[in-house]
C-alpha positions in Angstrom: -34.2 -24.0 -35.3 -36.8 -26.1 -34.4 -40.8 -25.6 -34.7 -40.9 -24.7 -30.8 -37.7 -22.4 -31.0 -39.8 -20.8 -34.1 -43.3 -20.7 -32.0 -41.4 -19.0 -29.0 -39.7 -16.4 -31.2 -43.2 -15.5 -32.7 -44.7 -15.2 -28.6 -41.2 -13.1 -28.2 -41.9 -10.9 -31.2 -45.8 -10.3 -30.3 -45.0 -9.6 -26.8 -42.3 -7.0 -27.8 -44.5 -5.3 -30.5 -47.5 -5.5 -28.0 -45.0 -3.5 -25.6 -44.1 -1.2 -28.0 -47.5 -0.7 -29.3 -48.4 0.3 -25.7 -45.6 2.7 -25.2 -46.2 4.1 -28.8 -49.9 4.8 -27.4 -48.7 6.5 -24.5 -46.8 8.6 -26.6 -49.1 9.4 -28.8 -51.4 10.2 -26.0 -48.6 12.8 -24.8 -48.1 13.8 -28.1 -52.0 14.9 -28.6 -51.6 16.6 -24.9 -48.6 18.5 -26.1 -50.9 19.3 -29.3 -53.6 20.9 -27.6 -51.4 22.8 -25.2 -50.2 24.9 -28.0 -53.8 25.0 -29.9 -55.5 26.1 -26.7 -52.9 28.2 -25.5 -53.0 30.1 -28.7 -56.5 30.4 -28.9 -56.5 31.8 -25.4 -53.6 34.2 -26.1 -55.6 35.6 -29.3 -58.5 35.9 -26.9 -56.2 37.9 -24.5 -54.7 40.2 -27.6 -58.3 40.9 -28.6 -59.8 41.6 -25.0 -56.8 43.7 -24.2 -56.9 46.1 -27.3 -60.9 46.3 -26.9 -60.0 47.5 -23.7 -57.4 49.8 -24.6 -59.7 51.0 -27.4 -62.5 51.5 -25.2 -60.2 53.5 -22.7 -58.5 56.1 -25.4 -62.0 56.7 -26.9 -63.4 57.6 -23.3 -60.2 59.5 -22.6 -60.3 61.2 -26.0 -64.2 62.1 -25.6 -63.5 63.4 -22.2 -60.7 65.3 -23.3 -62.5 67.0 -26.3 -65.4 67.9 -24.1 -63.1 69.7 -21.6 -61.6 71.7 -24.4 -64.9 72.6 -26.0 -66.4 73.3 -22.7 -63.1 75.7 -22.0 -63.8 77.3 -25.6 -67.3 78.2 -24.4 -66.2 79.6 -21.2 -63.8 82.0 -23.1 -66.4 82.9 -25.5 -68.9 83.5 -22.9 -66.6 85.6 -20.9 -65.1 87.8 -23.8 -68.4 88.5 -25.4 -70.0 89.7 -22.2 -68.4 93.3 -22.3 -69.5 93.4 -26.1 -72.7 92.8 -25.7 -73.3 95.3 -22.8 -71.5 98.0 -25.1 -74.2 96.9 -28.0 -77.0 97.2 -25.5 -75.6 100.8 -24.8 -75.2 101.5 -28.6 -78.5 100.4 -29.4 -80.3 102.4 -26.3 -78.2 105.5 -27.8 -79.4 105.0 -31.2 -83.1 104.7 -30.2 -82.7 107.7 -28.2 -81.5 109.9 -31.3 -83.9 108.4 -33.6 -86.7 109.4 -31.0 -85.5 113.0 -30.9 -85.0 113.3 -34.6 -88.9 112.4 -34.9 -89.6 114.7 -32.1 -87.5 117.6 -33.5 -89.2 117.0 -37.0 -92.7 117.3 -35.8 -92.1 120.4 -33.7 -90.4 122.1 -37.0 -93.3 120.9 -38.9 -96.2 122.3 -36.6 -94.6 125.8 -36.9 -92.5 126.6 -34.0 -93.0 130.2 -33.9 -96.8 130.0 -32.9 -95.7 127.2 -30.8 -93.1 128.4 -27.9 -94.4 126.0 -25.6 -93.6 123.2 -28.0 -90.0 124.4 -28.2 -89.5 124.2 -25.1 -91.1 120.5 -24.5 -88.6 119.5 -26.9 -85.8 121.0 -25.1 -86.3 119.2 -22.1 -87.2 116.1 -24.1 -83.6 116.2 -25.7 -82.1 116.7 -22.7 -83.3 113.7 -21.1 -82.2 111.4 -24.0 -78.2 112.7 -23.1 -77.4 112.9 -27.1 -73.7 113.4 -26.1 -73.0 109.5 -25.3 -71.0 107.5 -27.7 -69.8 104.3 -26.5 -66.4 103.5 -27.2 -65.8 100.2 -29.2 -62.2 97.7 -28.9 -60.3 97.6 -31.7 -60.0 94.3 -32.9 -56.6 93.7 -31.9 -57.9 94.2 -28.5 -60.7 91.7 -28.8 -60.3 87.9 -27.9 -59.6 85.6 -30.8 -60.1 82.0 -29.8 -58.0 79.0 -31.1 -56.7 75.7 -29.9 -52.9 74.6 -29.5 -52.1 70.9 -30.0 -49.0 69.3 -29.4 -47.1 68.2 -32.2 -46.6 64.5 -33.1 -48.9 63.3 -30.2 -50.5 61.0 -32.6 -47.1 59.8 -33.8 -46.1 59.2 -29.9 -49.2 57.4 -29.3 -48.8 55.3 -32.3 -45.1 54.4 -31.0 -46.3 53.8 -27.6 -49.1 51.6 -28.9 -46.7 49.8 -31.5 -44.8 48.4 -28.0 -47.6 47.3 -26.1 -47.7 43.4 -25.3 -45.3 40.9 -26.8 -46.0 37.0 -27.4 -44.0 34.1 -25.7 -44.2 30.7 -26.0 -42.0 29.9 -22.9 -42.4 31.1 -19.5 -39.4 32.7 -17.8 -39.8 30.2 -14.9 -41.2 26.8 -14.0 -41.9 24.2 -11.7 -39.1 21.6 -11.9 -40.1 19.4 -9.0 -42.6 19.1 -6.2 -41.5 16.5 -3.3 -44.0 15.1 -0.8 -44.1 16.3 2.8 -46.2 15.1 6.1 -49.3 17.3 4.8 -47.3 19.7 2.6 -45.3 19.8 -0.4 -42.0 21.0 -1.2 -42.3 23.3 -4.5 -39.1 23.8 -6.5 -38.5 26.1 -9.8 -35.9 27.5 -11.9 -35.4 30.3 -14.5 -35.6 29.4 -18.2 -35.0 33.1 -19.7 -31.6 34.1 -19.7 -32.6 37.5 -20.6 -34.4 38.4 -16.9 -32.5 38.0 -14.0 -35.0 37.7 -11.8 -34.7 38.6 -7.8 -38.5 37.8 -7.0 -40.4 34.9 -7.4 -44.3 34.4 -6.9 -46.0 31.0 -6.5 -49.8 30.2 -6.5 -51.6 26.9 -5.8 -55.2 25.9 -6.6 -57.4 23.2 -5.3 -57.7 20.5 -8.1 -56.0 19.5 -11.5 -55.9 22.6 -13.7 -54.4 22.2 -17.3 -52.7 25.2 -18.6 -55.9 26.0 -21.0 -58.0 26.3 -18.0 -55.6 28.5 -15.4 -57.3 31.8 -16.6 -60.5 30.5 -15.3 -59.1 28.9 -12.1 -59.0 30.5 -8.7 -55.4 30.5 -7.7 -54.1 32.1 -4.4 -50.6 33.5 -3.6 -48.9 31.2 -1.2 -45.3 32.7 -1.3 -43.5 36.1 -2.7 -39.9 35.9 -2.5 -36.3 35.4 -3.8 -36.2 31.7 -2.8 -36.6 29.3 -5.6 -38.6 26.8 -3.3 -41.2 26.8 -0.9 -42.9 24.2 1.4 -46.7 24.8 1.2 -48.1 23.3 4.5 -51.7 22.4 5.8 -52.4 20.4 2.7 -55.1 17.4 2.5 -53.8 14.0 1.8 -54.5 12.7 -1.6 -55.7 15.9 -2.8 -54.4 17.2 -6.0 -53.2 20.5 -6.0 -52.0 22.7 -9.1 -48.8 25.1 -8.6 -47.6 27.8 -11.0 -45.0 30.2 -10.8 -43.8 33.7 -12.1 -41.0 36.4 -11.6 -39.8 39.9 -12.1 -36.4 41.5 -12.6 -35.0 44.1 -10.0 -36.6 47.5 -10.0 -39.4 45.8 -12.3 -43.4 46.3 -11.4 -44.2 43.7 -14.3 -44.5 40.0 -13.4 -43.9 37.3 -16.2 -46.2 35.1 -17.6 -47.4 32.2 -15.3 -45.8 29.1 -15.6 -47.6 25.8 -16.8 -49.3 24.5 -13.8 -47.8 21.5 -12.0 -50.2 19.2 -10.2 -49.0 17.1 -7.4 -50.5 15.7 -4.0 -49.0 14.4 -1.0 -49.7 10.7 0.2 -47.9 11.4 3.9 -50.2 12.3 6.5 -49.8 15.4 8.6 -47.4 15.3 11.8 -49.8 13.9 14.4 -49.3 13.6 18.2 -49.8 10.2 19.6 -53.8 10.4 20.6 -53.6 7.4 23.0 -50.9 8.5 25.4 -52.0 9.1 29.0 -51.6 12.4 30.6 -52.5 14.4 27.2 -55.4 15.2 24.8 -55.2 15.9 21.2 -57.1 18.0 18.6 -57.1 19.4 15.0 -56.6 15.9 13.9 -54.1 15.3 16.7 -51.7 18.3 15.2 -52.4 19.9 18.7 -51.8 18.5 22.2 -52.8 19.7 25.4 -51.2 18.7 28.8 -54.0 17.2 31.0 -54.1 15.4 34.1 -52.1 12.3 35.2 -48.6 11.1 35.7 -45.7 13.1 34.0 -44.5 11.4 31.0 -43.6 12.3 27.7 -45.7 12.6 24.6 -44.2 11.3 21.1 -45.3 11.6 17.4 -47.7 8.8 16.3 -45.1 7.6 14.1 -41.4 8.0 13.5 -42.0 10.5 10.8 -40.0 13.5 11.0 -37.4 13.4 8.1 -34.1 14.6 8.2 -33.7 17.3 5.6 -36.3 19.7 6.4 -37.7 21.9 9.2 -40.1 20.8 12.0 -42.0 23.9 13.7 -43.8 23.7 17.1 -46.3 26.6 18.1 -46.6 27.1 22.1 -50.9 27.9 22.1 -51.0 28.1 25.7 -48.3 27.8 28.7 -48.6 26.9 32.2 -46.2 26.4 35.1 -42.4 24.9 34.5 -40.4 22.5 35.6 -36.6 21.4 34.9 -37.9 18.3 32.6 -40.3 20.5 30.6 -39.8 20.9 26.9 -39.5 19.4 23.5 -37.4 18.2 20.6 -36.9 15.3 18.2 -35.7 11.5 19.2 -34.3 8.6 17.6 -36.9 6.2 19.6 -40.0 6.4 21.7 -39.2 3.9 24.2 -38.3 6.4 27.1 -41.6 8.2 28.2 -39.7 9.6 31.7 -37.4 12.2 29.8 -36.3 13.7 26.5 -33.2 15.0 27.9 -31.2 11.7 27.2 -29.2 10.2 24.7 -30.7 10.0 20.9 -32.5 13.1 21.4 -32.3 16.9 20.8 -34.1 18.4 23.5 -35.1 22.1 24.1 -36.0 23.1 28.0 -38.5 25.8 28.7 -35.6 27.8 30.0 -34.3 27.7 26.8 -31.5 25.5 27.4 -30.6 22.9 24.6 -29.5 19.6 25.5 -27.7 17.1 23.0 -27.9 13.3 24.0 -28.1 14.6 27.7 -25.3 16.9 27.4 -26.2 20.9 28.1 -25.6 23.1 25.1 -23.6 26.3 26.5 -25.7 29.0 24.4 -29.3 29.5 25.4 -32.3 30.5 23.6 -35.2 32.5 24.6 -37.4 30.9 27.2 -40.9 28.9 25.9 -43.6 31.0 26.6 -47.3 31.4 25.2 -47.0 32.2 21.2 -43.3 31.1 21.1 -42.2 29.3 17.7 -39.8 26.8 17.8 -38.4 25.3 14.7 -36.0 22.2 14.5 -34.2 21.6 11.3 -31.5 19.1 10.1 -29.6 18.1 7.6 -26.9 15.1 6.5 -23.5 15.8 6.2 -21.3 13.9 4.3 -19.2 12.4 7.5 -22.6 10.8 8.5 -23.4 13.4 11.4 -26.4 15.4 11.4 -26.1 19.0 11.7 -29.2 20.4 13.4 -30.4 23.8 14.3 -33.0 24.9 16.9 -34.5 28.3 16.6 -37.0 30.2 18.8 -38.3 33.3 17.5 -35.0 35.3 16.1 -32.4 33.1 17.7 -30.7 30.3 16.6 -28.4 27.3 17.8 -26.5 25.1 15.3 -24.6 22.3 15.9 -23.3 18.7 14.5 -25.5 15.5 16.1 -23.7 12.5 15.9 -26.7 10.3 15.8 -26.0 7.1 17.7 -28.7 4.8 15.5 -29.4 5.1 12.3 -33.0 5.1 11.6 -34.4 4.9 7.8 -37.5 4.4 6.6 -37.3 0.7 6.4 -37.6 0.5 10.3 -41.0 2.7 9.7 -43.9 0.6 8.7 -45.7 2.0 5.9 -45.7 5.7 6.1 -45.7 6.0 2.4 -42.9 8.4 2.3 -41.0 9.3 -0.8 -38.3 6.7 -0.9 -35.3 7.5 1.2 -31.9 6.6 1.2 -30.1 4.6 4.3 -28.6 7.5 5.3 -31.5 9.8 5.7 -32.7 9.1 9.4 -36.1 10.1 10.7 -37.1 10.9 14.1 -40.2 11.0 16.7 -40.8 14.5 17.9 -42.1 14.6 21.0 -43.0 17.0 24.2 -42.8 16.7 28.0 -44.8 19.0 30.4 -45.2 18.4 34.2 -48.4 20.8 34.7 -51.5 21.3 32.8 -52.7 23.8 30.2 -49.6 23.6 28.0 -50.8 23.5 24.3 -48.5 22.7 21.6 -49.2 22.6 17.9 -46.9 20.9 15.4 -46.3 21.7 11.3 
C-alpha cells in the first residue's frame, strides 16, 4: 500500500471516528434526558404521594374530630334531657325535707314552752304544720327506669379503613396511552395516539395541549387545556399559530369508569404550514382575520380561490357561512384542481356545492341534494385517495352527507406547488384550490 493510500486510510478513519463520536454524543445526550425523565418523574411521584396522603390524613383527622364532637354533643344532650326530671324531683325532696325540719324545730319549741298554758301557740303550730303539707313524698324512679348512657361503635371499622387505605393508589412506570404521531396541517396539527396497557379496554380518550415546550417533569406545573374528549384515537387541533411549539398529552378510561389514567409524556410539535387563506388580491371580495374570512363586495361576478393550491387530499376542509345574501344559480363553493377559471366553478376539475344544495362533479349534476346554504351553514368537504387512483369525496352540510368517487382528470402534487412547506407527499396525493363564487353582496365565508 502506498503512502498516499495509508494517509487516505487515516483520513477516512478519522472521519469515521468523528462521525461515530458525534452520533455517540447525541446518544449520550438522549440517554441523559432519559435518565433525567426517570429521576425527575420519580421525585414528582414521591411529592404526589406525600401531598396526597397529607391531604387524606388531614381530611381523616378533620372527619374523625367532627364525628367525635358530634357524639360528645349527643351524649351531653341526652345527659341533660334525662337529668332534668331527676333534678326537679330532687328540688321537691329538698323542699319537703326543709319543711319537715322546720316543723320539727317549731314543734319542739312549742312543747318546751309549756303547751298547757299556751293554747294559742298550739293553734298556731297546727296552722303552721298544715301549711307545710307534710304528706308530700315525691316518687323516685328505680335505677332500671333511669337512662344509662353508652356509645355503640361498628365492629372492625378501623380494620375496614385500614384495608381501604391499603388499596389507595398504585405506582406506574408506563402510561396507558401515548401520543404516537403528530402530522402538520394548514394552521393545525393532526395528533394520533394508541393504547399501551392491554389490561385497560379504553372507550374514551382525553387530549390536552399547552403552549410551549413542556417536559414531562414540568407537566404538573403547566397549564394544559382540553381540546378533545371522545372515542377516536386521533384529533385535528385547529387554529394554531405557525412555528409555535405546542405540547400534547393524552389519557384514557375504560367503560363505566370515572377515573382517568395517568397522562402520557408530553409530545412537542408545531406546524410550519400556514392556515388556509383566501386570495386577498381578487376583485369583488375583501378578506379579514388573516385572510381566513372572505366577504363578497361590489364588482364583477367572479370566483374567489385560495391563495395557494393548499388543500391536500386525505383530510377535511370546512366552510362556515357567516352571512348570506341573495342567491344566483352559479353561486356556491367547493374545491378545484386549478384556479384559472374565474367565471364558474360548475365545471370540469371541480367539486361544487350550489346554494340550493345541488352538488356538481366535473360540471355534472348529482341527483341527491343537500340542505340549502344559509347563514350559519357548515359545509365540510373531505377526500381520500382510492387504490384505483380515484378520489373518494364527501360533501356534508349539517347532518346530511353525499359521498361519491371522483376521477380527477389532472393529478396535482406538491411538486407543482411552490414552497408551501407541507409534509412530504407522494405523487398520488392530489392538492386542490378551494373557492367560492357569489353574485350578490353580503356573503361572508370562513374557512378552516
